[in-house]
Each structure stands twice: as structure tokens, then as C-alpha cells.
N, C-alpha and C positions, 0 to 999 in steps of 0.2 A: 388475074382472077383465079388461076389454077390453084395457087396456094391457098386462097380463101376457101375454095370448094373442098380441097383436101383437108383443111383444118376442120371444117364443119362436119365432114364425114367422119373424121377421127373422133371429134367430140361426141357425135351421135353414137358411134360404136362403143365408146367408153361407158356409156350409160346402160349398156346391156347388163351390167352386173349391179346396177344401183337398186337398193331396197329402200323405200321411202320410210325413214324412221318417224318422221313427223306424222304420217298418216296412221301409223300403228298406235302411237300414244299409249304404250304399255305402262302400267303402273309397276313399280318394282315389287317383286314377290315378297310376301310376308316373311317367308323363310328363305334364307340364302341358298341359292342353287350352287351346284358345284361349278368351279371356274373351269371353263373349257380352254384347251390349248389348240389354237388354230395354226400354230407354226409361224413362219416368216414368209412374207410375199417375196418371190424371187425378184431380185433387183439387178438392173443393169449398172455397169460402171461407166460413169462419164469421165472422159479424160481431159476435158478442157479445163485449164486453170486460168480463169479470166482475171489475172492479176499481173501488173506490170511494175517492174523495178527498173528505172532508167540507168542506174549505176552512177558512175562518177559525173556523167553529164547532167545528172539531176541537180547538181549545184548550180549549173548555168540556168536550168529551168526555173529554179527557185529565185534566182536573181532577176530573171525576166518577169516572173510573176510579182515580185516585190516592186519592180519598176512600174508595172501596170497598175498595181495598187496605188502607187503614188500618183500616177496619171489619172486613175479613175478610182477614187476611194469610196464612191457612192455605193450603197447596197443595191442588190439586184432589183430593178424597177418592175416588180411583178404587175402592179396595176397598170403601169404605162405599156408594158408589152401586151397585156390583155386588151387594152383600148386600141392599140395599133392593130392587133390581130383581128379584133371585131370590126374595125373600120375597113378591113381588107386592103389597106394601104392605098388603093386607088382613090378612095373617097377623099383622102387628104390632098391628093394632087388635083383632083377635079374641082374640089370645093374648098380650096385652101383658105378662102377669104372668110369662111364662117368663123364666128368667135371661138366655138369649141375646138375647131381644128387649129386655129392660131394658138390657143392655149396648149393644145397637145404638142404642136411643133416647138413651142417654147420649152415645154417639159423635156422633149427629146434633146433639144440643144443644151439645156441645163445639165442633163445627165451626161451628154457627150462633151461637156465643156473641156475636160482634159484632153480628149482626142482632138477637139477642134483647135485648141491652142497649139498642140504639137503639129497638127497638119498645117496650120497657118505658118508656123515657123519653117516647116519643110517647104511650103510653097514659096515663102520668102527666099529661102536658100536656093530653091530651084530656079527662081527668076533672077535673083541678083548674081548668083555665081557666074553664069555665062555672060551676063552683062558686064560685071566687073572684070571678067577675064578679057572680054573684047576691049573695054576701055583701057585695061592695063596694057594690052598689046599695042594699041594705038598710041598710048602715052609713051611707051618705051621706044616706039618708032620715031618719036619726036625727041628722043634723048631725055625724056623725063621718066619719073617713076623708076629710077635706077638704071635707065637705059644709057646714060652717059658713061662712056668707058674711061672714067677718071675716078680715082678713089681718093678721097680726102684722108690725109694721114692724121692719126691721133696718137697720143702717147699710150692710151689704153687699148690700142688695136688688138694686141694679143689677148687681153681679157675679153674684149668683145667677141673675138673669133671663138675663143674657148666656150664662152657662155652660149653663144648661138649654136655651136656644134652640140653642146650638151643638151640644150633645150630641144633641138631638132632630133637628136638621138632618142631622147625621152618620148617625144611625140611619135617617133617611129615605133618605139616599143609598144605604146598604147595602140597604135594602128595595127601593129602585128598581133597583139592580143585580140583585137576585134576581128581581124581576119581569121585567126585560128579558131575563135569562137564560131564564126560563120562556117568555116570549113568543117569543124567538128559537127555542127548541126546538120550540114549538108550530107556528110558521110553517115551520120546517125540515121537520118531519114531513109537513105538508100538501103542501109543494112536492115532497118526495121521493117521495110516493105517486104523483104524476104521473110522476116519473122511473121508478117501478116499472113503469108501463104500458109504457114504452119497452123496459125490460129484458125483460119477459115476452114482448112481441112479438118482440124480437130472438132470444130463446131458441127460440120456436116456429118462427121462420123458419129457424134453424139446424137444427132437427129436420127440417124439410121438405128442406133441403139434404142432410142426412144420408140421408134416405130416397130422394131422387131421384138422388144420385150413386153410391150403392152398387151398383145394377145395372150401371151403366157401368163401374165399377171391376172388378166380377166378370167382365164380358165381356172387358175388357182383359186380365185375368190369363189367361183361357182362350185368347184369341187369340195370346198370346205363346208358346204351345206351338209354333206354326209356326216361331218363331225357332230354337229348339233342333232342331226337326225338319229345317229347311232346312240347318242346319250339319252335321247327321249325314248328310243326303243328299249334301251337298257332299263330305264326307270319303269317303263310299262311292263317289262318282263318281271320286274321286282315290285309290282304294285302291291303285292301282299305285305312284304316287310315294310315298304315305304308308306303307302296309304293305310293299310291295315295296322301297321305298327303305330302310326300317329293316332288312329282311332283308339287302339288299345291303350296307348299312353294317356290319352285324354280321358277315357272312361275309367282308367285305372286310378285316377285321382279320387274317385268315389268308391270304386269296387274294392280296391286293395285294402283300405282301412277297415271296411266291413268284414272282409274275409279274414284279415289279420286279427280282428277282435274276436271273431268266432274261434279261430285257431288258438288264440290265447286262452279262451274259456275252456277249450278242450284240454289244454295243458294244465289249467287250473284244476280240472276234475281229477287228473292224475296226481297232482300235488296234494289235493285234499285227501285223496285216498292214502297217500304215503304219510301224511301228517296224522291221520286217524290211526293208522297202523302203528306209527311211532308212539302215539299216546298210549295205546293199548299195551304195547310191549314194555314200555318204560314203567307203566303202573305195576306190571307183574314183577319187574326187577326190584322196584322199590318196596313192594309189599313183601317180597321174600326176605329181604334183609330186616325189614321192620318187624316181621313176625318173630324171628329169633330173638331180637333185642327185646321185644315186648314180653316174651316168655321169661327171660332171665330177670328182667326188671320186676316182673310180677312176683317172682319168688322172693326177691330182696324185699319188696314192699310187704309181702305177707309176713316174712320173718321180722321185719321192723315193727309191724303192727303187733305181733305177738310179744315182742320184747317190751314195747311201750305199755303193754297191759300189765307189766310186773308191778307188784305193790310198792316197790321202791319208788316207782315213777308217779305213784298216786300222791296227790297233794295232802299232807297231813293236817291234822287240826292245829298242831303246834308248828310253828315255823321251823323248818329244818335249818341246818347250817347254810352259810352263804354259798358254798360251792355246789351243794346238792340243789339249791334253788336254781342256779344257772343251768344245770344239766336238765332238770325237769322242764324249765322254760324252753330250751332248745329242742328237746324231744317232742314236747307238745306242738312246737311250730312245725317240726318235720312231720308230725302226724297229721297236722292240718293241711299240708300241701304235698301229699304223696304222689300226685299225678305229674309233677315236674320231672319225674325220673324216667319217663318213657316217651317215645314218639309214636303216636297212633293216628296222625292226620290222614294218611292214605286210605285208611279204612272208610273215611267219610266221603271220598271223591266219587262222582257218578261215573258209570260205565258208558263208553262211546261205541259199543258194539252195534246198537241199532242204526246209528248214523253211518257206520262203516258198511253195514249190509246194504243200505239204500244207495250209497255211492257205488258199490260194486254192481248193484243192479243197473244203475245209469251207465256204467262203463261197459256194459254188455253191448251197447250200440257203438260202432266205430265212428265216432264223430269226426275224428281227424281224417279218416278216409273220405267221408262225405264232403268235408271242406276241400280236400285235395281234388275231388271231382269238380267242384266249383271252380277252383283255380285252373284246372285243365280245360274246362269248358270255356272259360274266359280267355285263356291264352291261345285258344284256337281262332281268335278273331282275325289275324292276318291270313290264315288259310281260308277262312270263310269269305273274306274280301276278295282274295284271288279267284276263288271258285265262282263267285257271283259277278265278277267283272270281266270274264273272258270275252264276251261279245263286245264290250266297250273297247278293250285293248285292240281287238282285231279291227274295229272301225277306225281307231286312231292310226294304226299301221297303214291301212289303205289310204288314209288322207295324207300321211307323210309321203308315201310313194307317189301320190298324184302331184303333190307340190314339187317334189324333186324333178319329176318329168316336166312339169311346167317351166321350172327355172332353166333346165337344160334346153328345152325347146325354145324358150324365149331368147336365149343367146344366139340361136340360129336364125332368128327373124331379121337381124340386122347384119349387113355385110361388113362385119368388123375387119376380117382379114382382107377382103377386097379393098376396103377403104384404106387400110394401112398400107396395102400393097401399092395402091395408087399414090399415096403420100410418099412412099419410098421411091417410086418412079419419079415423082416430082422433084424429090431431093436429088436424085441421081442426075436428072436433066439440069437442074440448077447448078450442080457441081460441075457438070461438063461445060456449061456456059461460062462459069467462073474460071475454069481452067483455060478456056479459050481466051479469056480476057487477060490472063497473066502476061502473055507476050506483049500485048498492047500497053499494059501497065508498065512493064519493064522498059519498053521503048520510050514511052512518055517520061518515065522516071529518068531515063538516060538523057533525054532532052533537057529536062529540068536540072539534072545534075550538071550538064555542060553549061547551061545558062548561069547557074549559080557559081560554077567555077570561073566562068568568064567574068562575072561581076567581081569575084574575089581577085581575079588576075588583073583587073583594071587597077585595083588598089595596090596589088602586089607590084605592078609595074611602076607605079608612082613611088612605092616604098623602095623598090630596087634602085630607081634613079637616085633617090635621096641617100640611101645607104652607100651605093657605089660612088656617088658624088662626094660624100663625106670621106669615104675611104681613099679615093684618089686625091682629094684635096689635102687630107692629112699626110698621106704618104709622099705626095709631090711638093709639099710646102717647104720652101727654103727661106729661113729667117733672114738671110743676108741678101736675098733677091728683092729687087724693087718691084712695084706693081707692074711695071712694063716689061720686066725681064723674068717674070715667073715662068716656071717650066711647063712642058706640055702636059704632064700628068696632073699638075695642079689646075691648069686651065681646063683640062677635060673634066675634072671633078666639078668645077664651077658650071661648065656647060651641062653636065648631067643633072645638077641641081635645078638649073633652069628648065631642062627638059621635063623633070618631075613636076615643076610648077605648071608648065604648059599642059601636061596630061591631066593634072589636077583640075584645071579649068575645063578641060574637054570632057572628062568623065564624071566629075562630081555631081553635076545636075542629073545625069542619067541614074547614077547610084542613088541619089536622094529620091528620085521619082520611084524607083523600085522599092526603096525602104519605106516611103510613105504609103504606097499601095499595100505592101505586106503588113505594115503597121495597122492600117485601118481595118483590113480584113482579119488578120490574126488576133489583134488586140480585142476587137469586138466579139469575135467568136469565143475567145477565152473568157471574157467577162459575161457574155450573154448566153453561152451554151455550156462550156466545160465546167466552170465554177458552179452554176445553178444545178448542173446534173449531179455533182458530188453532194451538194446540200439538199437535193431533191426539191428545190424550188421550181425547177423546170417542170417536174411532174405536176406541181400545183397549177402551173399555167396550162399545161395540156389537159388537165382535168377540170378546168373551169367550165361550168355548165354553159351550154349553147355557144361555145367558142367556135367550133368548126362550122356547124350549121345552126342557125337560130332555132330550128325546130327540135334539135337534139340536145338532151341534157348531157348525156355521156356518149362519147364518140365510139368506143369499142363495141358496146352492146348494140348501138344503133346500126353500126356497119355490119356486124356479124349476125345479129339476131333480129334486127329491125325492131328493137325494144330499147330505145334510148333512155327510158326511165329506170332501167335496172341499175342497181348500185354496183357497177363494175367500172373501175377507173384504171388508168394506166399505172398509177403508183401501186395500187393494190395488186394488180396482176404482176408487176415487176417484183414487188416485195415478196409475194407468195412464191414465185419462181426462184427468187434469190435464196429463199429458205428451203428450196428443193421440195416444195409441197406438190401434191398431185394437181394435174391440170383440171381435174374434175372440180376441185374447190377453187382453183385460181380463176377459172372462167365461169364459176357459178352455174355449172351445168345442171345442178339439181333443180334449179328454178326454170330451166328451159326444157329439159328432157325428163319428164316425170313419168316413170314407168309404174307408178302405183296403180294406175288403171288396169294394168295387166296382172301384176302380182297381187294387188289389192290385199295388203297384209291385214287390213282391218277385217275383211271378210274371213281371212284365215283365222284371226283371233276369235271371231264369232263361231266359226266352225269348231275350233278347238274347245271353246267354252261349251258349245252345245253338246259335243260328243262326251266330254268329261263330266258335264253336269248330268249326263244320263246314268251315272254310277248310282246304283241302288243297292244298299247293303242292309240285309235283314238280320238282326242279332237276337231275335226273340227265342231262338233255340238255346241260348245260353242260360243255364240254371245255376245260380250261385250257391244255394243251400236248399237241399231237399226237405220235405216235410218231416221226415224222420229225424233229421238233424235239429230242426227247430223244436220238435217234441222232446228231444233229448236234453236240449238246453233248459227247457221248462222243467223237466224232471229233476235236473240238477239243483234247481232252486228249492225243491221240495224234499231234500234229503234230511233236513232237520239239524244241520250243523249250527244253525243259529240258536238252537235251544240249549246248547251246552253251557254249563255254569263256568265260564272261563275265569271269573273272579276267584272262585274257590280253588281252582287249579293253580292259579298264579299265587294265591296266598299260601297254599300248602307247599308249593315248590320253594318258596323263599324261606321256609322254616329250617332250623338246624336239625341234626340227627337226634340230639337230646335237648330238652328245653333248659336243663341246668348243666353246669360243668360237673361231671361225676367226680373228678379229682378234687375239686374244691369242696364238694359235699362230703367226700370221704375224709378229707383233712379236717373239716369242721366236726364231723362225727367223731373222729379220734380225739379232737380237742375236748369235746363235750364228755366223751367217755372217761377221759383222764380226770375229770372233776368228780366222777362218781367213786364211791368206795369200791375197793377191790371185791370182785365177786363175779358171779355168773353173768350179771347184766353188763358189766364193763367188758367182760370177755366176749359176750355176744355182740355188742356194738362194734368192738374192734374187728371182730370177724366179718361183720357186714361191711365195714369200711374197706377191709381188704378185698372182699368180693366185688365191691363197686370199682376198685382200682383194676381188678382183673377184667371186669366187663369192659371198662374203658380201653384197656390195652388190647384185649383179644377181639373185641367186636366194634367198638365205636371208632377207634383209630383206623383199623383196616377198611371200615366202610367209608370213612371220610376220605381216605387216601386212595381208595380203589378207583381206577380209571373207568371202569364199567359203571360205577355208581355216579361219578361226575358226569360222564357222557349221558347217562340216563336222565339226570336232572336237567342238563343243557338241552338235550333233544326234546324233552318234555316241554321245557320253557319255549323253545323255538316253535315247536309244533302248535302249542296252544296259542301263541301270538299270531302265527300264520292263519290258523283256523279262525281266530277272532277277527282278523282283518278280512279274510275271505267271506266270512258270514255277514260282515257288515256291508261289504261292497257288492256282494254277489247279485242281489235283486236288481240294482240299478245297472250293473254291467250287462247282465243278460237282457234286460229291457232295451238298453242302448244298442247292443249288437243286433238284436232282432229288428229293431226299427231301422238301423242303418242298412242292414241287408235288404229289407223290404224296399227302402228308398233306392238303393243301387239296382235292385232287380227291376223296379219300376222305370228307372232311367234307361236301362238296357232295352227293356221290352217296349216302351212307349215313347220315350223322349230321346232316343239315340239318333233320330233323324237330324236333329240340329247339329250334333257333334259330327255326324258323318258329312253333312253339307259343309260345315266349317272346315274340316280337314280336307275334304275334296277340293274346296276352293284354294286352299294353300298348295295342295298337290298340283292343281292346274296351273297356278302361278309359277311354280317351279318348272314345269314343262315349258310354259311360255317363256320363262326366263332364259332357257337355253337358246331359244330363237332370238331373244333380246340381245344376248351376248353376241350371237352371230351377226345380227344387224348392226350392232355398235362396232363390232370388229370390221365389218365391211365398210361402214361409214368412215372409221378412222383410217382404214387402208386406202380408201379412195381419196381421202384428204391428204395423206402423208406419203403413201408408198406406191400407189398405182399410178403409172405414167407421170413420174415427177418431172416437172417442167423446167428444171435447171438449164437445159440447153437453150431455152428461149431467153432467159435472163443473161446467159453467157453470150448470146448473139448481140444483145444490147450492149453488154460490157465490152465485147470485142469491137463493136462499132465505136464506142467511146474511146477505147485504147488506140484504135487506128486513127480516129479523127483528131482526138485531143493530144494523147501522149505521143503518137508517132508524128502526125502531120503538124498540128497547131503548135505544139511545144517546140518542135524542130524549126518550123517557119519563124516563130517568134524569136527563137534564139538566133536564127540566121539574120533577121533584120536588126536585132539588137546589136550583134557584133558588127555587121556591115554599117549600120547607122552610126555607131560610135566611131568606126574608122573613117567614115565619110566626114563626120563633123571635125575630126582632128586633122583633116586635110587643110582646113583654113589656117590654123597656126603653122602647119608645115609649109604652106605657101609663103607666108610672111617670113618665117625663119630661113627657108631655102633662098629666097631672094636676097635677104640680108647677108647670109653666109656666103653666097656665090661671089660677092664682091671681093671677098678675101682670098678666093681661089682662082678667079679668072685673070687672064693677062689683060692689063689696062692699056689703052692707047696713049694716055697722057698720065703724067704724075706731077706731083708738087716739086718746085725748084726752091732751094734754100739759100739764104744770105750767108756770106762767109763770116761776117762779124756778128751779126745779130742772131744767127741760126734761126731766122724766121723766113718762112716761105714768102716769095714776092707777092703772091696772090693774096696772101693773108697777113701781110706785114703789119697792117693796122689792127689785126684781130688777136694777136697774142702768139704764144709758142705752140706751133702745130707742125714743125718741121720733121722731116724723116731722117736727114743727116746734115752735118755741117762740114763744109770743106775747109773752113777756117781752122777747125780743130786738126785736120790733117796737114795744115801748113801749106796749102795750095792757094795761090791767089786766084781770084775770080775776075777776069777782065770784063766779063759781061756786066758785072755789078758796077764797074767803073764807067762803062760806056753806054749802058742802057738805062733809061729812066726807070724808076720804080713804078711799074704798072702790071696789070694782070698778065701772067704768062700765057693764059689761054688766048688772050688777044694777040700776044706777040708770036706765039707758036701754036696756032690752031691745028688740031688733029695730028700732032707730031709728038715725037718723043722728046724728052728733056734734052737740053744741049749737052754735048759730051763734056766730060771732065777735062780739066786743063792738061792732064797728062796725056790725053788722047789727041789733042790738037796737033 
């Protein structure tokens, strides 16, 4: 119970850093908060590697497992095991006559059918082998079953001897392989038990690491509260740029367009002034050039008019000649359109001086400066927020300090260090007790090793007799010696073979008994424990509801927490620890030790909300556009630029310098004058034509090619078009800007509360989001990094390695090899008995006929003789004097008569 108490104290201590995320139920902030870096939880290094590779002997392990699969191919009987476990085994024995128990028994027998058959065969061997040996001994004492010291001679005796020796030797090889397999398993178990000590010590060291690192990890979790707190404090110190900046950006969606529109109008006023000044200056430039041209063209026009008044040009009563008629007609046409010779449009354009004076009057007010004041006032929103929220920031600071002190104080309420110290002491005591068991384990392992070696030696002794017997028989065999004259070595070989037969009868039943017992235990453990453990079917059995106790659904929570309804199973605990997850999540400590009543994060959320919601920001001091600026905009609409006759300007600007081409007119004038008779009129017209060419060359061409003149016309055109556009859009723009500014000003002065509340809520969620990150990090750390329970799954894996890989696999391999060797003792007995007849010295032998070469005993049975004296030319007087009857009757228990040469 000490380990249970220590585990409970450890689990209780681990919960000192738990922050209940479910109780907080925070919604994710609308605006993403900065990702906090909490660093890495200090982690201990576990050294146990709960993995086992058997090496070359693994081939034997797989062979045994394959044999067990052949013996027992049925899948794991999960339902059957559960039924047997629930019936507590005793109910089956006390009430075996119940139908359901009979059915259950039949199911068990059906599942164990392979083992039952093998066990029955072993029992049959166990019973019959001593009995057959006893009968065999009695039979041989009666000169039966090969006990007669007389060997029947056959022609194929050599083949029989060789075949029997080969078969016996092959059997010995199989027996040797079985013994080597058993010996290897025996040695492997002894060597791996020493490896077990290393595994156990490694597991205990990992438990020490687990207990020593856990307090450091918990302290680290608690200390990282300062990371979230410092970030919140930083955001509170910068509440102006953060909260005020958000308010400024949100209000700026309405304010900036209004102020930008007003600033654009201020720029439009300057552009209008520049356009009016350009119009005025370009008019002067154009009028200056047009005045000189107009004067010169006036002189030419006056001269032409005087010339056209000449009597020659008057229409006579009588028709003149044809050429004179054409000149008069041309001059009369020129007289009718004298105005095509000059450009006088600029004189009719209206003056823009009144409009320019009104614009200059409006520009006396610095509208841009007034608008910039509005920008500055609005851009001071972050500073206003910071100044107006100083008390709120101090309140949140105090609350954060209080929470930090509560968390630090809460960790001291539970004796974490004392609990883990007690757990460490418990581990040390357990380690000491295990160390005290090692000598006992070694002693009992030595006894086991000696017992297994003794069993192997029993077979080895039989094997040695067989091999020595064959060796002596082969080495001492003389082909020319008769059965009664065989040598001592050959006779010893036969005796050794018979000794092996005797020891086989003596030890085989004992060997089979040990093999059967090991087979029943090791085979069933392998099929019912080791294999289901690897497939996790064993966990399903252990996690069966109400298996251990009818009132408990789950065993672990019922035993540890007295809450059997909790969803905590053996498989889930083992799997979580196998993945090296924290013991907090593996044992579901969040459902047992809930510290939300102390830290009460929901109350903390309400406190944060209440404090931050106390933020009150008054923006009525912000003035976007003063009255003077508004009046200035209105005055700009009254400058009269809309009254300018822009169509007249555009029409005159598009006209040429002269309406007719002076060169063409001069050429035509010369042509017409050539039609006139020579005289003063012709000379006068040619002079005026020359004057027009001179005016075109000296005035029109320089004016058209003058950059100043071209720029003046272009500037005038652009200015007039700009003024036209401005005058058309100015009233609506001014009205729109004024209404937009009024709306923005109303929003700031009266409706900014909604914007402030909205942005304050977002700011609050960002602050709470930092604690959300801390809580999520704590939860993830408790789940994955704090007190990882890998040592507990390593303990289970170590137990499986020791029990299955070290003990059961070795034991199964031992009985597999020993059983195979024991079974092959049966053919070795038969072969050894048969082969010994060819090596032992017989008491009697067959006697042969001289002429028939047929033994007397078998003279009616055919050719079975050993040698023929007739062939050697020796007469056999016995054959002449003794009737033909059985030599065994004539010479009982005696050697054959001597040969004739020896008489």
C-alpha cells in the first residue's frame, strides 16, 4: 500500500500547476495576439530501452512458436477468458454440474484440444515406457526379445549392420540437436537473468529521474506566468498606440476622407488662382502681338481701298475687255471681304480680373493650416487615450500582481516536494529489497540450471552409451570372426548399446514428465499471456467492465480514486505512457484534482473584463475644421469663376493668327494685277502684294513659330479648361466636403462611444489571449512534457521481457529440445537392441553342412549359412555320424563343435 499512497501524493502534487481550461471557456480574440514563447520544459532523460533482441537463438524461439501455433491455432479466447475470470474459477469447481458451467468447460477443452492431445500422448509415453521397459527386461531374462545369445546368420548381415548403425547415428544426431537446443535455452535463461538485473536497475533509476525532475518542471510552469504577465504589462504601457491607434484607425475611415476633401479644396483654390493669373497674362501676350499685326493690316486695307476706288476699277457702261473684267471682279471681291486680313478676336474676350481679386481675397485665410490643425487634433487620439486610461492600467497591474501571488502561493499549499521525497524513499526501499532478492534469485537459478543440466545429462548419458557403443563396435568388429569369437572391444560396444537402452527405459518417463509439465505451463502462458500482450488483446480482457469486482466498471480508477466509472483503462494508461505522455493526462488527473475552485479563471476573466470595460475615452475635444475654414470654403464658391464665358475663350483660342493665307492672297493679287493694263494701279497692287508677303515673313511666321506665343495659347487653353471644370464641380464638392466634415465631427463628438467600446473589447480579448496562450501551453505541457510516465510503461515492458522473452521463451525452447530428444529415444532403443546383436559375443552360433552349405538348424529353410567347410576341403565327421536335427538341441549353451583340423 505504500506505493499506492506515494502515487496518490505524487498525482496530487502534480495538479498544483493545473489551470482549468474548460472552466475559462475563452473565445478566441477577434484580433490575433502576439505569439508568446514560453521556452521548453526541462526534461529528464530516461535510460531504459525496453526492447529485446534475442539474437541467433531467436530462430529457435520462432520454431517453438510455430510449433505452438500448430498445436494451438485457435485465436485468443477473449470471451472465454472473461467468463472464466468472472466465474472466479471456484464456481466452476463447486457447481460444475450446472449446464452453463458444463458448456464453459467444453469450451475450455475445445480451446485446449491441441494441448490435451499432446498431454495425452505424453501421459501414454509416461505410462507405457516404464512398463514396456519392465516387460522388456523380464522378456530378455527369459531369453526372449533378443535375450538369446545366439545370432541367426544372414547373407545381408553386413547391410543390416550398416543400415542399423546409420539409422542409430542419425537418431543420435537428432537427439544431440535437441540436447543442444535445450542446453542453449538453459544457458540463455541464466545469462538473461543477469541482464534482468540491469533492466530492473535502469527502471528504478528512471523512477528516480521521474520523481526528481517533476518539481523542477512544475516550478517552470509556474514561473512562465511572468511571460504572459509581462506581455500584458507591455501592452498596457502601450495602450495609447494599441487601443488609441485602433480607435484612431477606425474613426479615420470617416475622418480622413472628410479632411482630405477639404485639403483638396484648399489646393483647388490655389490652382484656380494660378489658372486665372495664367489667363490674364496670356491675354496680354496675345494682345501685344495682335495689336502690331492689326496696325499693319489696317494700313494695307486702307491702301487697297484707295486703289479700288480708281476709275479704272469702276464698271463702265460698255463692257471692257475680258482681262479687265476679271481684275475688276477680283478686286471687287477683295473689297467685299477686307476683314479676312487681320486677327482681332482677343479684343472681344472678357477680362478675369474681378474673379482673380475675389480668389485672392479668399486665399487670405490659411485654409490649409486650419485643416492641418484638424489633422493634428485627430492624430492626438492615442495620446488622449493613454492620458484618460491611466487609472485603468494601474488597476489591471494590481490585479496581475495578485494573480501571480495566488499562483505562487497555491503551489505551496500542497506538499509536492515532500510527496515526491516520500516516493523517492519508497523507490529506494524497493530497490534495496530487490537487491536483497538477487542472491536468492541467483541461488534458485543455479538450482534450476543444475536440474536442467541433469535432465540433459540423462539424455547425454544415453547418447554417450549409443555413440561409444557404435564406436567400439565399429572399431572392434572383425569380419572374419564368428559371433562367438568376437573381440572384447566389439563385445563392449554391444554392451554399451544395451546399457543405453536400459538407461533410456529408466530416464525417459522422468524426462517426459518434466517435458509435459513445462509444455503445459509454458505453452499456455505463451498463448494466453505473451501473444495477447503483443496484440493488446490482454488489455481488452483486463479492461472488461466489472471484471475484477462486479461493482466496478474500471479497475484502476476504482482502486486509486474510488471512482470506477471514470474512463481510465489499463490500455489507455499503458498507451499514453508508451508515447511518453505526462502522467497528468495518462491518469486523467484533471477530472480528479480540479483546482479551478482556487484559481477560478472564470472570475479572473470577469475581473479583467470589468476593469478593461471601465475604459472611458472622451474625444469631444477633437475639432476637425474650424468655423473660419468652413466660411472660407463658402467664400470660394462665391468668387464668380462660373460666370466666365469659357466658350468664347475656347473659340478664340482655336483660331489662326490670320484668317486667310497672306501668301496666297498676295499671289492672287499679283495674278489679278497682271491682267490690268500697265499703270499706276497695277504698280500699286503689286506693291501691296509685296507688303503682304513682307508682313507674313516678318510678323506672322515669327508669331506662329514663337515658343512664347505657342505656350501662351497652350496655357490659356489649359487654364480655361481647368477653370471650366472647377467652376462646374465646385459647388457640389464644397457642399459634399462640408457635409462630410459635419458627419465626421458628429461621429467623434457624439457617436465615438460605440467605436471605443468595440475597439476596447478587441483590446481586452488580446490581453486575455495572452493568458489563453499560457493556459493552452500549460495544458499541452502537462499532457506531453511534465512528468512523462514512460518509466511505468517501461516497467510493464520489462516484466513482459523477463516473463516472456527471458523465461517463457527459454523454457519453451528447453522442453521443445528435450521433448524431441526424449521422443527419439524410442527409435534409438529399437535400433540399439538390433545393432547390439552384431557387436556382442554370442554364446552359440549356427553350424553349417559340408556339402549343402546349409546350417543344420535351418537345413529345411534355405541358405542361411555363415561358412562351408566343404569348400575348404575338410570332411565333417559329425555330419556323417549325427542325424540332422537342431544344433541347439544337440549342443545347448555351448559353442559350435571345433573344426576338423582342431580335433
